[in-house]
N, C-alpha and C positions, 0 to 999 in steps of 0.2 A: 649910303649904306643900302644894299638891296635887302628889305627885310624879308622877301619872299624867297630867297636864295638858300636852300636847305644847307648849303657847305657854310653858310653864316652860322648856323645852329648847331652844325656837326663839330666844327673845328672850335677848340679852345682858346688859344691865343687871339687878341684883338689886333687890328692893324697898327694900334696906338702903342702897342707894347713890344712890336718887334724890334724897334731901334734898341731899346733897353735890353732885349735877349742876345741881338748881335754883339753888342759892346761887350755882353757878360762872355758871351762865348769866344769873342776875339775874331770875327768876322764884319764885312762890310755888307754881307747880304745874305738871303738864302741860296742863291745859286753858288756864291762861293763854298758855302757849308757843304753842299751836295757834292761840288767838286771835290772836296777835301776828303769826303766819306765814301763815295762810290768810285771804283776803278773807270777810267774814261773809256777803255775798250769793251766794257758791257754796257755803256749807257745806251739808252733808246734813243735812235735819231729822230723819230717821229711821234707825234701824241697818238694817244690810244684812239683807235677807230671805233668811238662809240656814240650813241645818240646824243643829241643835245639834253641836259639836266632839265628834270621836272621839277616844280614846285611842289611842296606838300600837298597842296590843295589839288593841283594838277595830278600828282600820282594818287591822292585817294578817289578821285574822280576816275583816273584811268582803272583803277584797281576793282572798282566795284562794277564798271562796264564790264572788264575782262572777266569778272566773276559770273556774271549774268550768262556767261557761254557756257558755264558748268550747270548740268541739268540735275538738281538733287531729287533722285527718285526713292520711293520708300524700299531700303535695301534689306532683302533675305539672303543675301549671298553666303554670309558666314565664313568658312575657312579662316577662322581667328580673328575676323574682324566684325564688329558689330555696332549699330547706332547705339549710343550711350547718352544718359541724362546727365550733362555737366551740372550739379546743383549749383544754383545762381551764386550762394554764398561763398563756394569755392572758386568759380569762375573770378568773380569780382575782386576777392581778398587775396587769392593765390596767383591762378592762371595770368591776369591782368595787373598784377602788382608789382612794381620794379623792386620792392623790397624783398622779395622772392625769386624773381627772375634773374636779377642781376648779380647775386650773390656767387661767391666761387666756391669750388671744392673745399670742403672743411677741413682743411689741413692744419689751420690755426684754430683749435677746438674752442678755445674759452670765448671767442666770438662768433660761434656759430653753434650755440648750444639749442636755438629753436629749431633749426634745420635738422641737426642730429636728432632730436626728438621725434620730428616729423617723419624721419627715414626709420627711426626706430619703430614707430607705429606700423609702418609698411613692412618691415621685417616680421613684425609680430603676427600681421595679419596674413603673411605667406606662410610662415610656421605653423599657425595655427590650423589654416585652411587646407593646407597640403598633409600635415600629420608629421611632419618633419622635424629635425631638431637645430637645425642652424639654416638661416637664410642671408644672401648678401642684399647690397642697397641698392639692387636692380641690375639688370642688363640692357641689351641694347634694343631687342625684339626676340620672339620666341623662338625663331628659326636659328637665331645665333646662339641663343642660350642652349638650344639642343645641342649646337655643335660644341659648345663648350662643356655639356654633360658627356659627350662622346669622349671629348680629351681627356677629362676627368678621369672616367672610366679607365681609360686606355694607361692612364698615368698610375693608378692604384691597382694595375694589375697583381697578381700574386708574384712571388718570386720565380715559381716554376713557369708561370705564362709568360713571364719576360725571357727568361732563360730559352724556352721553346719557341719564343717569336710566335705568340698567340696574336692573332690580329686581325681576326674577323669581327665585325659588329654586324647584328640583326637589326634591322630596320623593318617594322611592321608596314604593310602595304595600307594601313589605316592612317598613317602619317601625312600631315598637311604637304600639299606638293611643294610648296616653298621651301619649307622644312628639310624635304629631301634634297632640293637641290643646293641648299647651303651645306647640307651633310656631305653631299658629294665633292664639293668644293674642298670645303676643310679636310675631309679623309685622305684625299688624293695624295698631297706631299707627305703626309705623316706614314704613309703605306699601310692605312688601315683599309680592309678590304670591305665594302658595304656589301651586305646580303639582303635584299628586300623580299619578303615573303609574308605568308600569312601565319599569324601568329598561333593559330590552332593547330597547325602541322608541322610546326617548328620540330627539330629534332633534338635540340639542346646538345650539339655536339661539343666537345672539350677543345675545337677550333676556334671557338667564340670566347671572347672576354666579356662583352656586353651585349644590349638590347635596349632597343627603344620602342616604347608603345604609345599609342594617342588614346586620351580617355576624355571625352567621347571619340568616337572615331570621326575620321573627317566628314563622313556623311551623316553623323548623327548617333550610329550606332553605341550602345553602352555595352561593355564587356565586363566580365568579372576577371580580373587579371591575377587574383591571389595565386591559383594553383600554378599558372605560368611563372611567377615571380618564385614561387616556393621551389617549384622544380629546377629553375635556372640557379637557384643558390646550391642546391645539392651539386651542380656542376660547376661551380665557382663562376655563374655568369651573374653579373650585376646588372640590374635593370633600371633605366631612367624612363620615367612616365611625362610626356607633355600634357599637361591638364589643363582645360577651361577653368579658370579660378572661380568663376560665379557658379559653375556647376557643382564645386565642392562645398558650397551651403546646401547642398541638396543629396549629394552623392558620397558614398564611404569614401574617405581620403585615400590616395596611393600610399602615404606613409603606412596605414593602417594594413594595406595589402604587402608591405615589405619593401617598398622601392627605396631604392638605394639614392636617386636624386629625382627630383620633380623639377620641371621647368614649365614655362608658358609664358602668357603676357596678360597685364592687369588693364589691356585697352578698355574693356568693359566695365571697369570700376570709374566711370565718371570721366574718360578721356576722350576725346573727338577724334573719329577715324582719320581726319585730315590728309585723306588719299594715301595713307600708308604708315604715318608718323609725324612726330615721334611719340612712341609709347614705351611705358617701364616693362621690359621684361622681367621675368623673376627667376629665380635659382634658388634651391632648396635642397639640402641633402644631410648626412650624418655627420655629427661632431667629429667623427674620426677623420672624416676628409678635409677637415679645414684648411689644413696647410696645402691641399692641392685645389681649393677653391679659386674660380676666377673673379675679377672684381673686387669690390669694396664690402667690408662687413663693418656697421656701425655697433660699437659695444660700450657697456656700463663700466665706469672705472669711478675714481674718487680724485677730488683735488688735494692739494696739501693741506688742507685742513679736515681731509676725512669726509668732506661732503660729496654727494652724489654727482657725477658729472660724465658725459657722453663723449667719445672721440673715437676715431678711426681706428681699429683693431687690426692686429697682426700686420705691423707695417712693413715686416720683411718678406709678405706675401706679394708686395706691390710689385706687378710684373717690370716696370723700369729699373727697379733695384735688382731683381733677379737677372735681368737681361737674357742672355741666349740660353739660359737654364729656365727661363720661364715656359710653361706650357700654355700659357695664354698672353696675348698683348693687350688686353683689356684694362685701361687704367682709367676708365671712365664709366659712367652708369647713367641713366635717365632721371636725373635726382627730382627736376621738377615735377615731372609727371608721375615720380614714386611717391611724391609728396600729396600728389592731388588723388594718387588711389588709394595712399594710406589714410588719408582725410575723409574719402568717401566712404570708407569702412569705419572711422570714427562716427561720422554723421548719421550711419544708417544703423551702425550696431548690428550684432547678431541676429536680433530679430528683423530687423530690416532688412539684411541682406537675405535671409531665409523667406520673407514676404516677396521680394523681388524675383528670387530664384523660383520659388513655388508659382508666381505669377507667369515667369516665362514659359515654364513647365506646361502649365496649364493652357496657355495660348497654342503650343505646339500639340497637345492631346485634343483640344477643342476641334484644330482645325483638320487634324487626322480623322477625328471621328466624323466630321462633316463631309470631308472628301471621300471618305468609304461609302458614305451613303450616296455619293454621285457615281459611285463605280470607279474612283479614282483610288487605287490601293496603296497604303502605304505600307512599306516593306521593312522597315527597322522593328525588330520584336522587344527593344528597350531602347529609349530615348531621353534625352534631357530637354534640348532646345530644338533639336534638327529634326525634320522628317524627310523621307525618301519616298516619294511617290512615283508610279508608273504611267506615264502620260506622253502624248506627242511632243517633245520638247520644242521644236521649231513653231508648232502651232501655239503652245501656251507662251513661248517667249514673244510671238508677235503682238499678242492680245494684251499679254503683261506690259510690254513697253509701251503699248498704247495708253495704257492707264497709270504709267510712270511708276511701275513696280520691276523690280530686279530679283529674279530668282538665281540659282545656280544649275548649270546643266550639264552633269556629268557624260551623258551619252544621249543618244538620239531619242530613247525611250524612256529616260529619267529626268525627274525635276527634283532638286534639293532645297528645302525651304528651310531657313533658321530664324527663328523667334528671338526677340531681344526686349529690353525693358522699355523699349517705347510703342511697344505694340498692344494696339486698343482693340477692344471689339469690333469697331469700325473698320479697322484693319483687317481683322481676320474675315468681315464678310465680304470685303472686297476681294481678299485672296480667293474665297469661294466663288464668288461671282465670276472671277478669271478663268477658273476651271471649270464652272457651268457652261460657259459661251464655248469654250475649246471643245466640250465634249457635246454640245447641243441640249445639255438637259436644263430643267427648271433649276433656278439657284433656292440654296436653301439660307435661310437667315436664322443666325443664332444671337442670344439675347444676354447670355451670360457665359462664363467660364466652367468647363467642365471639373468635376472634383477626383477624377479618376488618375490615378498614379502609373504611369507606363516604364517604372524602374522595379525590377525584382527586389523583395523584402530585404534580401541579404546585402543589397547594395543601396539602401536607403542611410544616410547618415545618423548615427545613434550618439557619436560623441559631440561634447560641446565644444565652443571655439569662442573667443574673443570675450572672455570673461573679466577681462581687467577692466577697472574702472573708464580708463580713459575711451573705451568703446561704449559705455553706458552712461556718460553724464554729458553729452554734447549733442543732444538731438533737436534742441530748439535752433534757430537760426541765431537768436542772442549769443547763446551758449557758445555756439560753434565760431562765431564772428570773433567773440571776445578770446577764444582759446588761440584761434589763429593770429590774432594782433598779439596775444602773450608772447608766443614763439618768436614771431618777426620781430619784436623788440629786442630780443638777446642775440638777433644776427647784425653783423656789420657788412652792408649792401654798397654798391654803387651809388644809391640814393644818399647816402651818409657822406662817404668821402672818396678819394680817389683808391684805386686797387692797382698798385702798381708791380704787378707780378712780370717779372722778365718770362718771356717765352709762353706767356698766357695770354697777353694783350686783351686787357680789360676794358674794352672801350665802350663809348656810350652806344645804348640800344635805343635808338631813337623811337620816339612814341609813335610816329607816322609809320615807320616800319613794322610795329608790333601790330596795329589796330585791325588789319586785316585778318589775323588769325582768329579773330572773334566772329569774322562774318560767316552765316550758316552755307552760303555758296560756295567758301572755300574750305570749312572744317568738316563739311557733312559728307564728304564723297568717299566711297568704299573703293580702296586701292585696285579691286579686280571688277569695276565697274566698266562695260564697254567704252572704249576710249573716246568715242564720239559724244559721250555724254560727259566727258571732261575736256572739253575742247578747251575751255579758259587755263586750265592745269598745263595742258599741251603745250599752249603758247606761250605760257610763262615760263615753264621748266626749259623749253628748247631756246627761248630767247635768253635764259640765265647760263645755259651750257654754252652758247655764243659769244655772251660776255665774258665769260670765265676765260674761253679760249682766246679771245682779245687780250686781256690782261696776262695770259701766261705764254703767248705765241704760239700754241699749240693747236693742233686741228682737230681734236676730239675729248668729250667730257661726259664721265657718269657721274649722276648725282647718287648712286645707289649706297654707298658706303655710308653708314651713319654714325661714324666717329673718326677722329683723324688715325687713330689705331687701325681701324677697318681701311681706312684709305691707304696707310701705308701697306696692308696685307694685300689690298686690290691691286696696287701699282706692281708690287713684287710677282703676284699671279699674273698679271699680265706680261710681264717680262719673262716668266717662266713659260708660258703658253707662247710667245714669239720664240724662244729657243726651240721648244719642242716641234713647231710647226716647221722648223729648217733642219729637223732630224739631230740638233744638238742636245740631246738628252743629256749629256753628260756635264752639260754646264750649268754647274750648281754651287759655284764659290763666289760668295758675297763679301766684299770688302767694305768695312765701318770704320771710320774713323774712331779714335779712343774717346773723342769729344762728343759723340752724338748722343741723342735722345735716347735714353733708356729701352723706349720702346722699339726702335729700330732693329737691334739684334733678336729681340723678343719674334718681332714680326718676321725677320728673316729665318729665325729658327722654325715657325710655323709653316712657313712656304718651303721647308724641306731644304734650305740651302746650308751649305758648309760656311761657317762665319769666320773670317781672315780679319783681325784688328790692325789697323795700320796706326802708326804713331803719330803723335801730336807735339809739335817743337814748343821750346820754353815761352814762346810769345802767343801760343795758344793756337797755332796755324797748323794746318794739316801738313805733315812732312812729307814732301813732294817726293823726294828722294827714296824714303821708305814705301810710300806707296806705288813708284814708278817699279821698284824691285819686286814688290808682291805682284804686280799685275801682270809682270813678264814671267816670274816664276809659274803662276797659275794661267797663264794665257790659255791653254788649251781647255782648260773647264771655266774660266772667268763668266760668270753671268751678270753681274751687277756691282756697282757701287753705290752704297747709300750716302748721301751729303746733305747735311743743313746749311743753308744759304740765306743770308750772311750766317756766319757760324753760330754755333750755340756760344761762343763766347761773345757775341755781339760784334763781330767784325767782319768786313766785306773782304776777302781774301782775294788779293790780286791775282793768284795763280789759278784760280778756278778754271778759267779755259784751258790752261794746260792740263790740269787733273781730267777734266772731262775728256779731253784727247787722248790721254794716255789709256784710259779704260776702253774707249771705242777703238783705237789702234790694237788692243789685245783682244777684241771680240766681244767685250761685254756692254752693257747698256747701264744708263745712269739715271738713278732713282732720286729725284730732290724732296726732301722733307719740307714742307710748305708751312712749318711753324713759324717761320720768322719772315712771311711772305709781306708782312706790314710795313718792311723797309724797302720792298721792291716795287709794289704797284706803281705803274707808271713811269719809273725811273729806268728799270731793266727787268728781264723776265728769264724764267726757267730755260725757254728754248735759246735764248740769245747768250747764256753762259755755256749751252752745250747738253742740257738734260733732255732725257728721253721722255719722262713721266714725272709729275708731282702730285702729291696730294695737298689740297687746300684745306685749311681750318676754318669753315665759314664762321665758326663760333669764337673766331679770334680773328682774323684779318677783315671778314664780311659780316662782323656786326651781329651774328646769332648771340642771344644771351646764353652766359654759360650755365643759368639756371641752378647752382648750385652743385656743378659736377656733371651736367647734361640738361638739356639736349646739344649734343655735337652732331655736325654734319662734316662729312671729310671726303667730298668728291676727288675723283683724281682726272688731271689732265694729261693727254698723250699727244705724242707727234705720229705722223702717217703710219709708220711702222707698226704703232701698237692699237690704232684704232680698231682694226679688225677684232681685238680681243677683249674688248670692254664687255662685262657681265651681262648676261641676262636673266629673265625671270620664266619660270615655267607657265605662269596663267597669262600674262601680259608680256610678250616678246619686247624685249630692249636690247641695247648692245651692238657689237660689232657682226660681221659675216660669221667669222670663227669664234663667237663669243665663248666666254667660260661661263661655267655654271654660276649659280647666284652667290653674292657676296653678303647680301642681306635679305630679310623675308620680302620687302615690298619692291615693286618693280623701280620705283625712284625714290627708295630710301625714306626719308623723314620730310617727305614734299611738302608738308604745311609749313615748316620754318624755313623752306627755301625761299617763301615770299620777303621774308627779312631781307635777305641778301641781295634778291633782286629790286627790292625798293631801295637798299643801300646804294647800290651801282646806278640804277636808275635815276635817283634823285641828285647825285653828286656829278655823274657825266664824267668826262676824261679829265678836265681840269680839276675838279673837286676831289677825284680819286688821287691825282698826282699830288695835289696840294696836301691831302692827309699824309701820305707817306712824308712830303718834306716838313710837314709840322710834328709829325712824329720822331723824325731824326731831329729836328730843332729842338724840341722839348728834351730830348734824352740829353743831348748836348749841353743844354742849359743847366740841368740837373748836375751832370759830370762836372761843369765848370763851377758850379756853387759848391759842391761836396767835395771836390779834387783834394783840397788842403786840408780836409778834416779824415778822409777816409781814402786808402790807396785805391785806385782803379786798376783791376787786375790786366785787363788787355785794352788795346786799342788799335785802330788802324794805322797805315804806315806815317800817316799825316796826325796822328794823334786824336782821330775822331772816333766816336763810338757809333754804331749803327743806330737803331732804335731802342737799344737797351744796354746796358753795361753791369759790370760785376766788381761789387765793393769788396776788397779783401779785409775780412775781419779777424783772422788768424792771431795777429799779433795780441791782439786785447786779451788774450787767454792768460798773459802775463799777469793781468790785472784781476784775473778770475772771472773774466766776463767771456761767455761764448756767444756764437751769432743767434742762438736761440733766446739768451736774453735781451737780445737788442730787438728780435721780433717780437717778445711778449711786452717789452715796455713800450713799443709804438701803439699797442692796444689804448695804453693810459693817455697817449695823444691823439686817439681818434682815428688812428690809422691800421689798416691791414697789412702786415708784413710784406715785404716783396719776398720772391722766390728764395727759400732758404736751403743754402748747401747743394745747390744745383748750377751748374754742372760741377763746381768744385766745392769741397767740403769747406765748411767755415766762412761762407762767402753771403752776401745777398746780391741777388739778380734783380736789376731795377728796370722797369719799361711804363713809362709814363702814358704813352699813345698821345695820339694827335687831338683827343678830347678834352684834355684837360687845360684850363686857363691857367694863367700866370700866377693868379692868386693862389691857386690849389698846389702849383708846383713850388711855390716859396713857402706854403705852409707845410708841406711835406720837408723840404729842406730845413726848415727852422726846427722843425722837430728832430731830424736827424743830426742837426748840429747841436742842439741842445744835449740830445743822448752822449754824443761826444764828449761833452764836457762832462757829463755823469760818469762816463767810463774813466776819464782822467783822475776823477774823483774818488774812484774804486780802487781797494787793495786786494790781492788774492787771499789775504787773511781774514778778510770780512765779509762773511757769507750774508749777513744780514744788511744787504745795501738795496738802494732802491730799484737796481736792475734785476738783481737775482730774486727778488721779492714781487716783482711784477708778473703779471698786472694786477691792478689794484682796485677790489670790488667796493660797490656800494657800502656793503655790510662790514668791511674793513674801515672804510673811511669814517663812518659813523657810529662805530664800536666805542663803548665807555673807555675800553682801554686801548692805548696805543704805545705799543712796545718797540717802535721804530725809530733810528737815530736820525731821521728827516721828519719834515712837517707833513701833515695832512695835504696843504698845499702844494707843496713840493711832489707828494705822489699822485695827486688827480689833476692839479691845475698847474702845471709846470710853466705854460705859456698862455699868453692872454687870450688868445683865440679859442681856448678849449672850453671856457665857461659858457660861451653863447650856443655851443652846441655839444654838449658832453655826451659821450658813449661809454656806457659802465659794461665791462665784461660781467656774466653773472656769477661765473665761478673763477677760482684762483687756478694756478697752473696745473695742470691735469697730470695724473701718475700714469704714465704709460704702461711701464712694467706691470703694475697691479692689474691693469686691464687686460693684458695678454695672458697673466698667470689665472685670473679668475674671468674667462670668457663668458660674457652674457650678452646676447645679441637680440632680446625681445624685452618686452614691457614687465615680464614679472617682477616682482620686488625683489631686489637683491638677496634678502633674508633666505628666498628659497632656493639659492644656488649653495648656502653656505653649510 
């Protein structure tokens, strides 16, 4: 046994288990199983061309050496990214804690109450600082949040505006450059006309439905927008404001000025810059727009006993449910980062946030005063954290970089300097010395911060915020550590048991992959730092792109999309740009099989495409003849096919090459949804099946943790046709020769967590990656074989095999009064998170074990499912008081004096022997979804306040 081989640690089944597993599945070998699962004509003929795998020790040495090539300068660049202090108690207990980072999106609320409370704290922080009524559980970054604001305002136009096709959107020239680029990308296919200009000279024409302003402006100027917003309202123009969240502890909130939407990033609330991400964007608006809001909202409800319980609210807003009617394709958030940002607010409280904001402001004022004395004049008439000075930019840049300092240089005569919570008096003296050297003056030394305030009195915040107990009771490390632990204990994560979610691939997030995220050489780089200062990042990111090219068989990759849904959109926008470059402006029809992920039609709608749904046959496969007929019918306008492979039903369809050929023969391109890539790596690939572009979920196949619903990364890989159209960034150019504008804010998206996938591929190598796929398929088929006689498996391949996942049909149990939800809730009593419920078929469970789970864990899960099957048999439709319909059973129920159930406490809580040694207790009973939607509460205010 090679104990230093990473594959040994990543793969669950031991060699000694294989014969038993083969016998159960009914094969002689792993190769026989793969032959019976994947059509031979799409199998790769050669091994993946990757470097030999590194051991964990070799990899960590390598990544430390590579990190030394990054130069960590003092950063005053700003533009929405700032050095931030991550409180050690949060870094240690959340950021580096698998109890927090391995959790799944909280669809099963009863075993996610801790995370839900942490996100509720985040929403409360956003609502109260912005002065708005409702906020969501976070978005991907500031640029995409601004684009979502534009889409919301477009969606909520007045009836007359829609009738008259009012489609102009005003963008202040003070907007961050990366935000403008994302707005350009998102507005074009929706036929929204962006008009960029000076808000002070805007004419408020009735041709406009909305506007967006930056607060403070991109180079620091603070404007009073109340008059603009009031005049816009008179003309039925709704206004979004992109606001620096820390500034709102000092400045009047946009809500008090009358804003309709407020967006931004919470990066400076204790999140590392990480060369661009991941960071939690925020989105707040008025309650009247809740049905048009993107993303997720955490709401307060009650359980069946009437106790307070949290859950994801307004489920029908979920974009994969609304499909092509969705105004957004966002079905993810940046939950782990939102949890950290919310906990930062809990730790510091309102007074702490005001102290930090005042210190940052005082640093800017003190420096501006000193530079004025040097004859270097500051031009902002009011500012929070950023000063704009007139100086010889080239001269200052050369001296600053010699002293390992980065400013931002808007033009040859201007320097922008943004201060942050890490800035000290010594740092200020270093800045002054740089300008003294540049101007040939004697340097001035300051010893303390100025008390002067450079904000007009009417813009100084008067309103209170964060008065709830949670923000005022956890200011010592002991208090916060215990609060974090209290919440963690309420959540079921991968550190407790397997999470067998079909389509979501909850695999091991190995510690060796995670460790580099805490290294300062990796997490302290500003995304707009000169690229020569990010040599380590440039080497790592280019290598990861090459690795993904090899895995997919393609020629180009962009890492910019920071979720799978963003990857879908990026892929379709690249296809759109390709057709436009050939003069095929009319090609806008997108074929999507009925079995597709719901984000597929939502993404196609956002990309401005006309969606034609193709039929699925009874066996779950694409109806090839229906697809052929529709491709021929629309051949003059055919743009793309969106196809998931293996299919959403967990099957490798043998007709895939015929399907992709039909599309190409009729002038379209093929987009492959990479959600199920964990069944392809090393055995087949998107290029081989005939796709032109695919997105990859790095948070699925390539081991980035789900983090409770984000961070996700969704890069796209493309063939030679599409390489020229990969997206760019306005500050650090990326992408192809005919690049589309930005998909997300940062040049390389969530670059920090790309280290995880780089480590995963680098330590597994070609053989390890291929074996991971084989073992994922083996584990799924082992579970299928064990569960076959107890639960019907809905679809399988031509030789009776599942891919890496399978669908159990639970619809017949309704005759016994048992719904699939009852099975999901009962699994909690057995210590497991439910598989994917009612997707892609209502009344089913979709199971995917991944390659990381060992035989004992697979057996524990199967034993639980078989035990539940016996409980179903013992149920009757008339008996509502049964063990499944009462599940989950809480500790309070089981220890209560009164026991009013027709089964024992032991049957409720300890149905199988293994449970006792590692019992997980849900902290609430089944949550009342309808009550929570009727009484929407999405902040920490006590529920009585809303009654």
